[in-house]
N, C-alpha and C positions, 0 to 999 in steps of 0.2 A: 367570872369567866370573861375572857376577852376573845376577840376574833371578829370576823366579818360575815359570819353566817346569817342568813335572813330566813324568815319563815316562809313556807310555801315555795312555789316556783314561779319564775317568770316576772318578778317584780324587783325594782331597784329604785332608789331615790324617793323623792316626795311624790306621792301617787294621786292625791286628791286635795284641793284646797277650796274651802268654803268659809265665809264669814269669820275670817281671822284664824281659821284652823286648817291644819293640814294633816294628812295621814302618810306615814312611811312604814315600810317593812321593819318589824322588830329585828334587832341585831343582838349578837352575843353580849355586847357591851351594855345593853339595856336590862339584862336579866336581874341584876340585884335591885334595880329601881322597880321593875315590874313586880317583883316579889314583895317589896316593901309596900307598894300600893295595894296589891291583892290581899295582903295580910292585915291591912288596917281594920280595926274593929268595926267601923261603920260600914266598910265594904263587905266584910265577912257576914255581918248581921243580915244583909239582903241578898246573899249569894246562895246558890243551890248546893254548895259545898262550904260548910262554915268552919271547918277546923283550920287551925293555922298550918299553913303549908311549909314544910321544911326544905332545906336546900337540896337534899337528895330527890325528894318528890318533884320539886320545881325543875331540876336538871333533867329528870327522866321525861317530864312533860315536854320540855323544850327539845330534847333529842328526837322525840317522836313528831312533834308538830312542825319542826323546821324542815322536815323532809317529806312531809305529807302533801301531795299535790291538791288534795281536796280541802285543805285548811289554809287560812291566813291568820297571822297575828300582826297587827299594825299598832304603831305608836302614834297617838294623837298629839300634835303640837298646837298649842294655842298661843298666838302672838309670838311664835318662834321658840316656845318653851315646852318641852315634853310634859304632858300632864294626864295621860290616859292611855288605855289600851282598848282596841277593838278586835274581836275575833269573829271570823267567818268560817263556817263549814258547809259542805254541800257544793263547793266550788266547781267540782267535776260532775255533778249530777246531771243526767240528761234532761231532767225537767226544770233545771236552773232554779230550784227551790232552795234558797240559802237560809241558814240559821245563823243568828249573830248574838253577841253578847258584848258588854263593855264594862269598864270600871274606870274610876278617875283617881287622881292624886288628891284625895279629899283634904288631907292636912295642908298640903302646899297651896292648893287653890283657895281654901278658906283663909289662909294667912295673907294671901294676895287679894282677897275679896274678889275673886274671879271664878268662883265655882259655877254660877249660873251662865255667864257668857261662854265658858269653856265647855260646859255640858251642852249648850245649844249648838255650838260649832262642831262638837264631836258628832252629835246626832245628824247634823246636816251633812258633814263630810262622809260619815259612814253610809248614809243612804245613797249619796251620789256615787261613792265607790262601788257599792253593791250593784246598782243598776247600770252605771255608766262604764265602769271599768271591768267588773266581773260578769256583766250581762245577765243579772238575776231577772227571773220572771216574777218571783215572790221573795220577800225577806220577812222572816218570822223569828220569834224568840220567846223564851219563857221568862216570866216575872212572878215573883211571889205576890199573891193577892194583897198582902199587907203593904207592899211597896207602892203606895199610892202616888208619890211624886214621879216615879218612872212611868207608871201607867198613864198619868196625866200628860207627861211630855210626849209619850208615844202617840197619844190621841191628837195632840197638837200637831204632830207631823203626819197625821193621816192613817196611822195604824188602827186597825179595828180588832176587836176581840173575836177570835175564832172559836175558842173553847176554853173551858175551865176543867181542871182535874186535880186529883190529889197526887202528891208525889212525896216519897220519903226523902227527907233532908236530914242527914246525919242521925238517923234512927227515929225521927219524929215526923208524922204526917203533916204536910202543909198544902194549902190550896195554892195552885199555880194557874196563871193566866197565860194563854198563848195568844200573842198579838202578831198581826201580819199586815204587811204593806205590799200591794201589787203594783207592777210596773204601770205607769200612767195614771196612778190615782193621787 
């Protein structure tokens, strides 16, 4: 797919820059790359939806999210190179309680030996965007309890565990951890 559509409303260009990383709204031209990153086996293994996403499912997701004022899909660029996706929902919620998620170009970053620096810059840029650009009061998200590296990184950035619960992931129950960061912490 090609074009100039962007996700959500009211954003254009690079929106947040931190530690060698920047976020910008996803565009139609990013879709094939985003799908490749999302379908990487290492990304699917730690996702709450583990099946391989097909082109039609991906296009339907994009058609909905790109016009939804409550959601944002951003591409993370590390040192000028696209390498990850950050999603936000709850953007229009009156209580400014945002939910987020992310994934990285695991294969490309591994090949460049840049996975950890890009991951750190993504988390910094996402937090800054949520609080400084979107005006979040809280930022929270779900992580599989087995995904210890992500939970450790969230702790490093000040997220705290709010609750643990069981969730069905592609027909199998999994323990999920909700972590949250509040403005000013």
